[in-house]
N, C-alpha and C positions, 0 to 999 in steps of 0.2 A: 591590584589592578581591576578595573571595572570589567567584568566578564562580557557585558553587552558591548562595551567599546572595543574590546579585543575581538569579539566575533565580527563586529562591523568592519574592523581593519582587515581581518582575514577575507571577508567577502570582497572588499575593494581590491586587495591583492589578487584574488582569484579572477575577478573581472578583467584586470589588466593582463594577467597571464593568458586567459582565454582569448582575449582580443588578439594578442600577439600570435598565439597558436593558430587561430582562425585565419589570420593573414598569411601565415607560413604554409598552410596545408596545400594550396594549389602548386606552389613551387616545390615543396618537399615531395609531393606525389610524382612530379616529373623526374626529380633527381633519384629518388629511391622509393618506389612503390611499396616494397616490403616493409621498410622502416615506417612509412606513412601508415600502413595498415596496422602495424604493431602499436603505434601511438594512438590511433583511433580506437583500437580495442581497449587500451588502458583507460582512455578518457570516457568511453561509454560505460565503464564500470565504476567511475568515481562519483559518489553522491555529492550533492551540494554541500557547502560548508555547514558544519553542525551548529544548530541553533541552541542558544541557552534556553533551558526550560523556563516557562512562565511560572510565576510564584504559585498560581492556583494548580498548575500541573505538578509542581514539586510537592505541594502540600498533599495532593491526592496520592502521589507515589509514597510519600512518607507514612501514610496511613496503612499501606500494604506491607506484607512481609517480604523482605528482599533476600534473594539468593542468586546463585550463578548456576546456569544450566550448562552441562558439558556439551560442547559442539566442536567436533573435529579436534584440533589441537588447542582450541581456545574455549572460552565460555561466553554465554549470553546473559547479560544482566536481566533478571526476571523478578517480577513483583506479583504477589498473590493476595487476594482479599476474600474473606468470607468462606462459607460452607454451602454445599448444595451442588446441583448439576453445574458442570464447568462451562464457562464461556471464555474463549480465547480472543484477545484483541491484537490485531496486527496492523501496525502503522504503515505509512507509505514511504515512497522514495524521498530521502532527505528528512524524514520525520524521526520520531522517537516514541518510546512507550507512553510518555505523558500526553501525546496528542489525543488519544482516545479515552483519557480518564474522565471526561464529562459523562461517559456512559456508566461509570462504575457504580455510583450511588443508586441509580435507577435499577441496575441489574441486581445489586445486593438487596434492595427493597423487594424485588420480585422473587427472591429466594435462590438466586444463583451465586456461585462463586466465580471469581474473575481472575484471569491470568493475563499479564502483558509482559512484553520483553523488548529489548533493543535489538534490532536485527544487525547482522554483521556490518561493520563500517558505519554504524549509526549510533546516536546517543552517546553512551559511555562504553559501548562495545568496542573491542579492539579491532584494528584493521582500517585501511584507507580505501578499500574497494569493496564492491558488493555487486549483486545481480539478482535477477528473478529466480534462477535455480538455487541460489544460496538462501533466499528468503524461504523458498519451499522446504529446503533441507532444515532450516532453522525451526520452521513450524513442526516438522516431524520430530526434531530433537526435543522441543519443549513438550510436545504431546507425550513422548516416551517417559518423561520425568513427571509431568504434572497432569497428564490426561487420565482417562479419556475425556473428550469434550463433547458436550451436548450440542454446542454451536460455536461458530466462529464469526467475528465481525472484522472485516478488513477494509482498509481505505486505499484507494489508488493502486499502486503496485502491490501493496499488501493485500488488496482485495483479489487481484489476479493470482497471487501466490496462494491465498486461502482457497480460491476456487480450484486451482490445480491440485492442491494437496487433498481436498475433499474428493475431487474427481478420481484421484489415484488411490482412494481407500482410507482416508484419514479416520472416517467413522462418525463424523459429526452429522446430526440429523437436520440441522437448520443452518442457513448461511445468510449473512447480511453483507452485501457488497455496496460500498460507498464509492461512487465515481470510479468504477472498475475499467481498466483498459482491456479491450477484447483481444488484441493481437499485438504482442510486443514487437514483432518484426516490422510492423507498420511504423513504429517509432524510430527504427534505425534510419528510415528515410528522412524523418524530421530532424534527427540528430545530424545527419550528413548535410542537410541543407543549411542548418544553423552554423555548422563548423566549416562549411565550404569544402566538404570532402567529395572528391570525384566519385562517380558511380562505381568504377572499377575498384577503387580503394575501399569503398563501402562493402562491396561484395567480398573482398578479401577479409575485411574485418569480421563479417558475418561468419565466414568459414572458420576463422580463427576461434571465434566464440563457440561455435558448434564443437570444434575439436577439444577446446578446453573443458567444456562441461559434458562432453559425450552425449549430446542431445541435439535433435533436429529442431529447427525453428517451428515447424508445424506442431511439435509436441508442446510448445509454450503458448499455443493459441487457446484462449478460453472459449470464445464463440465457436459453436459447431462441434464441440467435444464435451458433452454434458456429463455430469455425475449421474449416479443412479437416480431413477425416478423416485426413490424413497427420500431423497434430499429436497427439502423445501427451501426456496431462495427468494429473498426480498432485495431488490436493487433500488438504490436511491441515486438519482443523477440530476444535476442541474442543467436547465436548458442552455445556460450561457457559461458553462464550464470552459474556461480558456485553456486548461491543462489537458483534460481528457474529454473530448466532445461527447455529447449525449448519444451520438450514434453508436458508440461502443456499448453503452448500457442497453440500447435497443437491440443490438446484434446478439448480445448474451441472452436477453430475455426471450428472443424469438427462437433460440436454439437449445435452451435448457428447459426440461419439463418442470412443472411446478414452480416456475419463476414468475414473479410479478415485478413490474417496473413502476416506480413512483417518481414522477417528474417534479422537480422543485424549480422555483424561480427566485432569483435574488440571493442564493446561497453560494454560488460559485463552486470552487473546488474544495475549499477548506472550511467554510462556515457550516457545512453539513455536519461536521464533527461536534458542534456544540449547540446546534439548533434543538430547542426543547421538543418540538413536534416530531422531528426526525428520531430523536432518542426515544420518545414515548412510543412511537409507532414501531420502532425496531424491537424494543423490549417486549411490547405486547405480542409481536409476531413470534419472538423466541419462546414466550410463555404460552403461546397458543390461545390467546384471548383477544377480544377487541381492544383497540387502543383507547385510552382515556385521554380527555383533554388535559394538557399540562397546566399546572398552576402558575407557571412563570408568566410574568407580564409580557404582553405582546408589543412589538413595535407598531408605530402608526400604520405603516404599510407592510404588513408581514409577508414573507415569501410564501408562495403557494405550493401545495403538494397535491398532486392529482395522479391517480393510477392511469397508466397507459395500457389500453386493451392489447392483449397479445393474441394473435391468431394461432 
């Protein structure tokens, strides 16, 4: 069976199911608000369908040493490369360890070792649900086995998880955040609008999630709750990111000490992960040296990167 065809069929089935659920939420919330809140809580924790790894991603993973990191009653698929100060790669919501592999070769050439893993419910990791608190817990579990880490590079929800883990004492000295969301609670509103969930049901869903993870939403906010001033942070965010607006990156850069925001144009939410200039600048930052011009050929109209002054 063609894995890409199978994944495409799963995505189509998911779209049909989500449309049906979306139509049913207003009526279900009137009949049984508690059942509606329970369903909303589950759906909020379900990642998108798992994508088949690209051939280049799989080749990069095959060059690393594979192991499984203990995590609660399960394990996390983990890959390691090289020797030297460690850099941890954390993929985003719906991603997998292969997504950040374009960084691996440049990090190895700069003298770092690299570790990547599939988060709970992602890639080939077991489970069907996940969450930001579970991403943070997974980072801690991988650090206990493969750390300590000199730096962490995170994308999207993985960037938020990396920031929270470092804020809470992970020990990394440098942090690269690619399209980081600043406040997960804000996205519960977007989720509710998409799924046509009434405000009262959304509030019940939020309370259920707080109770499940024994954490308050305010504790999951990245902006306004910085790590130690000893941690240096470089943030990349595209002006037209349709998934996580650039205002999130701006908010974090304004409230974290030693944070610098680099605005890009034309990279969106995902092309940040494979852009040669983003990779070069990020690796130079981790190594504590000026960025070199990458050797890769540039497109006719390359995306632009410019620092945003932070007061």
